[in-house]
N, C-alpha and C positions, 0 to 999 in steps of 0.2 A: 533197339529200344529207345535210344536217345539221339536219333537222326545222325548216326555215323561216328559218334565219339564225344568225349568231353569238350565243351566249348573252350576256346582258347582266347584270352586267359580266363581262368576260373578257379574257385576254391571249392573243393568237394569234400563233404563229410561222409566218411564210410563208417557206418555205425553197426554194432552188433555185439552179441555176447561172445565170450571166448570160444574158439573152435568153429566159428561160422565161416571162416575163409577170408577175413579182412586183409591179412598180410598177403595171402596168395593173390588176391585180385589187385591189390595196390602195386605189388612188385611186377605182376604180369603186365600192368600198364607201362611201367618203366621200360621193360624189355621190348614191348611193342613200339614204344617211341624210339628206342635205340636202333631198332631195325630200320627206322626211317631217317636215321642220322641225327636224332635228338640226343641231348645229354640228360641223364636222369640221376637224381640224388636221393638216396634212401637214408633217412635219419631215424635212428631208434633210440629210445630212452629206457630200455628195459634191462640194460647191463648184461645181456647175453654175449658170450664171445662171438665176434664177427664170423669166425670160421664155422661156428655151429649154425648160425642163421643161414649162411650161404650153403652149408651142406644140406640143410633141409630143402632149400629152394632149388638146389641143383638137381633134385630128383624130377623136376618138371622139364618138359621138352622146350618150354620157352626160355629157360635159363641158358645163357650163352657166355661161357667163361671168357671168350675173346673180348666181348663188350666190357667186361669188368677190367681185364688187363689193359685195355686201351683207354679206359677212363670214360667210356660212354655211359656206364652205370657205376656209381660209386656208393659204397656202403660206409656209413659213419655211425659210431656208437657214442652218444653223449651221456650215457647213464652215470658214469663216475663223476662227471662235472655236475650233473644234476644233484647228486647226493651231497657234494661238497658245497655248492653254492647255487641253489635253485633260483635265486634272484637274478643270476646272470644268463639264464636260459635264453631269453629273447635275443640278447646280443650275440650269444654263441650261435644260435640258429641263423641269424642274419649274416654273420661273418662266413659261415659255411656255405650259405647260398651264394653270397657275393663272390666267394673264392672259386666255386665250381661253375658258376653261370649256367645252371641247368634250365632246360625247357619244361621239365617235369620234376616235381618235388614230392616226396612222401615223408610225412612225419608219423611214425608208427610205434606206439600209440601216443596220443596226447594226454591220455588219462593220468599216468603217473606224474606228469609235469604239473597238471592242474591240482592233483591231490597234495603235492608237496607245497605248492604255492598257496593253497587254501588257508593254511594256518597263519600265513603272513598277510592274508587279506589282499593278495595281489592277483588272484585268478582272473577276475573280470578285466583288469587293466592289461594283463598278459594276452588274453584272447583278443581283445580289441586291437592291440598294437600288432600282434602277429598277423591277423587276417588283413589288416590295413597294409602291412608291409608286403604280404604275398600278392595282394591284388595290384598294388602299385608296381611290383617287380615285373609282372607280366609273364606268368607261367601257369601251367596246370598244377595246382597244389592239392594233393589228396591227404586228408587228415583222418586217421583212424581213431575211433573212440569206442571204449567198451560201454555200450549203452543198449538198453532194451527199448521197445516202442514207447513205453511209458516215460522213460528218461528223456527222450527226444523232445517231447512237448515242453519240457521245462529247461532245456539246455540253451545257453547263450550261443553256442557254436552253431546250432541248427538255424538260428535266425540270421547269422552273419554270412553264411556260406551261400554260394550260388546253386549248389546242388546237394541233395541228401539221398544217399543210397543205404538201405537197411538190409543186412543179411541176418537170417534167422533160421532156427531149426526146431520148430514146434513139434510136439508129440501129437500125432493124429492116429487114432485107432491102434495105439500101442506101438507105433512106428514113428521114428523121427526122420523128417525129410528137410532138406535145406532149401531155402527160398531167398530170392532177391527181389527187392521192391524199390523203385525210384519214387521217392516221396515228392521231390521237386528237382527241377533242372531248368534253370532260367535260360530262355532263348531257344528252347526245344519243344517240340510236340512229342513228349515222351510217352512210352507205353505205361499205363497205370496198372495197379494191382500186383499181387505177389506172383512171381514167376519161379517155377521149379528150376533148381540148378543142380549140377553135379560137379564134383571136384575130380577131374580126370588127370591123366598124365600130361595133357596139354594145358591144364589150369582150370579156371572157372568156365564151365559151359552152361549157358542159359538155355533151358528148354522152353522157350517162349510159347505161351498158349496152353501148356500142360499144367494141370493143377494136381 
């Protein structure tokens, strides 16, 4: 759909409502990179125990515990730091990335960080500086956000990233089906329109051409 993979380097916004498969797709990308010798860093801000996140992900065939043990894929939870001092989030994320030197980074999700910074009036500055850092660092950065189609048109993140992928599960004829759509992907002749997807034991599977 995107001419062979995410452009390198690039910043990708992976948007969708809860339960659409954002985390699965983002982490699947990290392990795909690890299988080719790349380092991946997963940063979460939802304060779930790390073992619980990894237990959920370990049910997929793409999850390889050896990559985790060797440091090819690293999981970091910054949720507690976010609650204590949200103003330091940018510096914390920068330090984690510089410490692990990844080729692929996932921030999952960015929504709670922006929500906590909003009352301080620092959301716009945080987003600008985060994406500027990620682009200058030279990696594939996937940022997940809890957004609907209507939210994307008004979001600053969507304008700053190189690519926007939307996951959705609308109800059609009393049945909910999951879809993936590439709204933009700079530097590629990407497939347009909603594409049917399944979440299988192997992860996200796109049924391109099926509606």
